[in-house]
C-alpha positions in Angstrom: 20.3 30.7 153.6 21.4 28.0 156.1 24.3 30.3 156.7 22.3 33.3 157.5 20.7 31.2 160.3 23.9 30.2 161.8 25.3 34.1 161.6 22.6 35.0 163.4 22.6 32.4 166.1 26.0 33.5 166.3 26.0 36.9 166.6 23.1 36.2 169.0 25.8 35.0 171.6 28.1 37.8 170.5 28.5 41.6 170.8 27.4 43.0 167.2 26.1 45.9 166.8 22.0 46.1 166.6 21.5 47.3 162.9 24.0 44.1 162.0 21.2 42.3 164.1 18.8 43.5 162.3 19.5 43.0 159.2 20.6 39.4 159.6 17.2 39.3 161.8 15.0 40.2 158.6 16.5 38.1 155.9 15.7 35.4 158.5 12.1 36.5 158.7 11.9 36.1 154.6 13.6 32.7 154.9 10.9 31.6 156.9 8.7 33.0 154.7 9.9 30.8 152.3 10.0 27.8 154.4 6.5 28.3 154.7 5.6 28.5 151.2 6.9 24.9 150.3 4.7 23.5 152.9 1.0 24.6 151.6 -0.2 21.4 153.7 -0.4 24.2 156.5 -3.0 26.0 154.3 -4.7 23.4 153.3 -8.1 21.4 154.6 -7.4 17.2 155.3 -8.3 14.9 157.8 -5.3 12.0 157.9 -5.7 9.2 159.4 -2.7 7.0 160.1 -2.2 3.9 161.7 0.2 2.3 164.6 3.6 1.7 163.0 3.6 4.2 160.8 6.2 6.4 160.1 5.2 10.4 158.5 7.5 13.0 158.0 6.2 16.3 158.1 8.7 18.6 156.3 7.5 19.7 153.7 4.2 17.2 153.6 1.5 18.4 151.7 -2.7 17.0 152.7 -4.9 17.2 150.8 -8.6 15.7 151.8 -9.4 12.8 153.5 -6.6 10.2 153.4 -5.7 6.9 155.3 -2.6 5.3 155.8 -1.8 2.0 156.9 0.8 0.1 159.3 4.5 -0.1 158.7 4.4 2.7 155.9 6.9 5.3 155.4 6.5 8.6 154.0 9.5 10.6 153.3 9.7 14.5 153.6 8.7 16.7 150.4 5.7 14.0 149.3 2.1 15.7 148.5 -0.8 13.2 149.0 -3.9 15.0 147.5 -7.5 13.8 147.5 -9.1 16.3 145.9 -11.7 14.0 144.4 -12.0 11.9 146.8 -10.4 9.5 149.6 -7.2 7.8 149.4 -6.6 4.8 151.2 -2.9 3.7 151.6 -2.4 -0.2 153.2 0.5 -1.2 154.7 4.0 -1.3 154.3 4.6 0.9 151.6 7.7 2.5 150.7 6.5 6.8 149.7 9.8 8.2 148.9 10.9 11.8 148.9 9.0 14.6 145.9 6.7 11.9 145.3 2.6 12.7 144.3 0.1 10.3 145.2 -3.1 11.9 143.6 -6.9 11.9 143.3 -7.5 14.9 141.2 -10.7 15.5 139.3 -10.5 14.5 135.3 -9.6 17.9 133.1 -12.8 19.8 132.0 -15.2 18.0 134.0 -17.5 19.5 136.6 -16.5 19.1 139.6 -19.8 19.8 141.8 -21.9 17.5 139.5 -19.1 14.9 139.4 -19.9 11.8 142.4 -16.1 11.3 144.4 -14.2 8.4 143.8 -11.8 6.9 146.3 -8.5 5.6 145.4 -6.8 3.1 147.0 -3.5 1.6 147.7 -2.6 -2.0 148.6 -0.1 -3.0 150.6 3.7 -3.3 150.3 4.5 -0.9 146.8 7.1 1.2 146.5 7.1 4.9 144.9 10.8 6.5 144.4 11.8 9.8 144.2 9.7 11.8 142.1 7.2 9.4 141.3 3.4 10.4 140.6 0.5 7.7 140.9 -3.2 9.2 140.2 -4.6 5.5 139.1 -7.1 5.0 141.4 -6.7 1.2 142.2 -3.6 -0.1 142.8 -2.6 -3.6 143.9 0.5 -4.9 146.2 3.9 -5.3 145.7 4.3 -2.8 142.6 7.0 -0.2 141.9 6.9 3.2 140.7 11.0 3.8 140.1 12.3 7.3 139.8 9.7 9.9 138.1 7.9 7.4 137.0 3.9 8.6 136.4 0.9 6.3 135.9 -2.7 8.0 135.0 -5.6 8.1 136.4 -6.9 5.3 134.4 -5.0 2.4 134.8 -5.3 0.0 137.0 -2.2 -1.5 138.6 -2.7 -4.9 139.8 0.1 -6.6 141.7 3.8 -7.2 141.1 4.3 -4.6 138.5 7.5 -1.9 138.0 7.0 1.3 136.2 10.4 2.0 135.1 12.4 5.2 135.6 10.8 8.4 133.7 8.3 6.4 132.2 4.5 7.1 131.4 1.7 5.1 131.5 -1.7 7.4 130.8 -3.7 4.6 128.7 -7.0 3.2 129.6 -5.8 -0.7 130.6 -5.1 -2.9 133.7 -1.6 -3.9 133.9 -1.6 -7.9 134.3 0.4 -9.3 136.9 4.1 -8.4 137.3 4.5 -6.6 134.1 7.9 -4.8 134.2 7.8 -1.2 131.8 10.9 0.3 131.1 13.2 2.5 128.2 12.6 5.9 126.8 10.2 3.1 124.3 8.0 1.8 126.8 8.4 -1.8 126.0 7.2 -4.2 127.9 8.0 -7.8 129.4 6.8 -10.5 132.2 9.0 -11.1 135.4 8.8 -14.6 136.9 8.7 -13.5 140.2 7.3 -10.2 141.8 9.6 -7.9 143.5 11.6 -8.5 146.6 9.4 -6.9 149.8 11.8 -4.2 151.5 11.0 -5.2 154.9 14.7 -4.3 156.0 14.5 -1.0 154.2 11.3 -0.1 156.1 12.6 -1.7 159.0 16.2 0.7 159.0 14.0 3.6 158.3 11.2 3.9 161.1 14.8 3.5 163.1 16.4 6.4 161.6 13.5 8.5 160.6 12.4 9.5 163.8 16.4 11.0 165.0 16.5 13.3 162.4 12.7 14.0 161.4 9.4 15.7 162.7 7.3 12.6 162.3 3.2 12.9 163.0 2.2 10.3 165.4 -0.3 7.9 164.6 -4.3 9.0 165.6 -6.2 11.2 163.4 -5.6 14.7 162.1 -7.6 17.5 160.4 -6.8 20.9 159.6 -9.3 23.7 158.0 -7.7 26.8 157.3 -9.2 30.3 158.7 -10.9 32.3 156.1 -10.1 35.0 155.3 
């Protein structure tokens, strides 16, 4: 569909019939509508506070509820942060990659009006790889959720833990520090040391992301959708 956009721009600079331009224009309009549907944040109520030094890519970003993002945290395009059941506080130096979901949702089957809000707290220097989903209310420091890993609401991640690619952990437990969960059988072991910090990658992304993406500047931003 991007070719349609290029063609439309090209036609604007050349001599083409009005009918051709109208057809291309209508296609472009439909395309932009579909792009907006991929950005639900524009129709969601949110208040986000971004600390200086954080880089939050605006492209396909979904924000719901009260969210705080710490300094030097990098958020790639296509991330969803859903603070439905209470605020989400994200610490410093976290790396949150494409298509990640960080969600503080109500447990299924509860009366939302009768349930008190619960705060989700994510520490510092954690890595959420592509397509991972974190619903854990307490996440310590220096943890890694690998690609498409899922951590449920009743899990507490301490520090230095690694949840392997495509592993799903929905038990009610507190993982000991430096625990690794891996493989299709969700095997476990304990590492002697915590994962290495992603300092160099964060510094590189802080330089390169603003050159190719719209980035939300630090400060507090809020949005309330117009009533219909």
